N, C-alpha and C positions, 0 to 999 in steps of 0.2 A: 475583435480581440479575443473573444472566447474560443474562437476556432484555433488560435495558436495554442492555447492550453490543451484543447482536445488532441491536437496533433502531437504535441510534446508528450502528453500522457500515453497515447497509443504507441509512440516510439519507445518510451520507457518500458511499457508492457512487453513489446516485442523483444527488446534487449534482454529483459528478464526471462522471457520464455526461451530465447536462444541460449542463455547461460544455463538454464535448468536442463534443457534437452541435450546439449552438446558437451558440456564440461564433465570431466571424470573425477575432479577433485571435489570433495564434499563441501569444503569451505566456499568454493566458487559457486556451487549449487545454492548454498544458503544466501550468498550475495545476490544471485539471480532471483531467488524468492523475494528478497527484500526489495529489489528493483521492481518486480512485478507488482508487489503490494503497493509501493509508492505510486506507480503509474495508475493503478486502479483508483487510488485516492484522488489524484489529480483529475482523472476523467469524471469521477463522481462530483467533485466540486465544480468543474467546468460545465457539466450538464445542469447543475442546480442554479447556475448564475442567471440572473434576469437583469437585463439592461435597464438603467435608470430607476432602480429600486435601492432602498437603503437597508441597513442592518435591522434585524428584528428586535429592536429595542423601543419600547413604548415610553416616551418621555415628552418633554415640552415641544420638541420639533415635530413629532408624529403623535397625533391623538389616537385614541383607541378606535374611534369611528372610521378614521382614514387608514388604519393599519392594513386592511385587506387589499388596498390598491397601491400602497407605497412601500411595503416591506417584502423581503424575500421569505421563502419558506425556511424555517429553521431546522426542519427534520433532516434534510440531507447533510447539513453541517454536523448535527449531532451524530448521525450514522457514521460519517467519516471520522469524527473524533473517537467514537467507540471502536471503529475498525483499526485506527492507528494504535490504540492501546492493545487490542487483541493481537495485531500483527507484531508488536513489540514483544509480547509474551511468547508467541509462537517462535519468533526468531531467537529469543533467549533460550528457549527449550532446545531448539535445533543446535545452537552453539554449545549448549551443555552436553548434548549427545556427541557432538563432534569432538569435544575435549575428552570425553570418556573413551571414544573410539581410538583417538590418538594415543591415549595412555595405554590402552590394551594392545594395540597392533603396531604403534609407532609410525603410522602412515594415515593419510587421509584420501588416498587413491582408492576408488571403488574396486579396481581389479585386485587389490590386496585382501579383500574380504570375501574370499571364496567359500569359507565355511558357513556363511549366512545365506548362500544361494541354495536353490532347490536341488 
């Protein structure tokens, strides 16, 4: 089952890369970045999955002595949660720049921004 999540994650990463590399509209590039970011999160969670283990919560069902053999590592989950928050902030910043660019030029096509090229 974890292989399905890996394949789906890699397909979403490829779709995001394709959108980033081939699209000429800034909004579509931002959507591609968001897809790429989401695919990375799915892959990270799928790689951290361990079959037949439980959530890292020490309570009556899992004793502290048995925790090393029965629970999954919580660090990848924490990293993914942090990456989601950072990705949200970066996406919000990119969308803010896109709004400012649209207000100044009236377009989001990369070809219309010749003054910013070398």
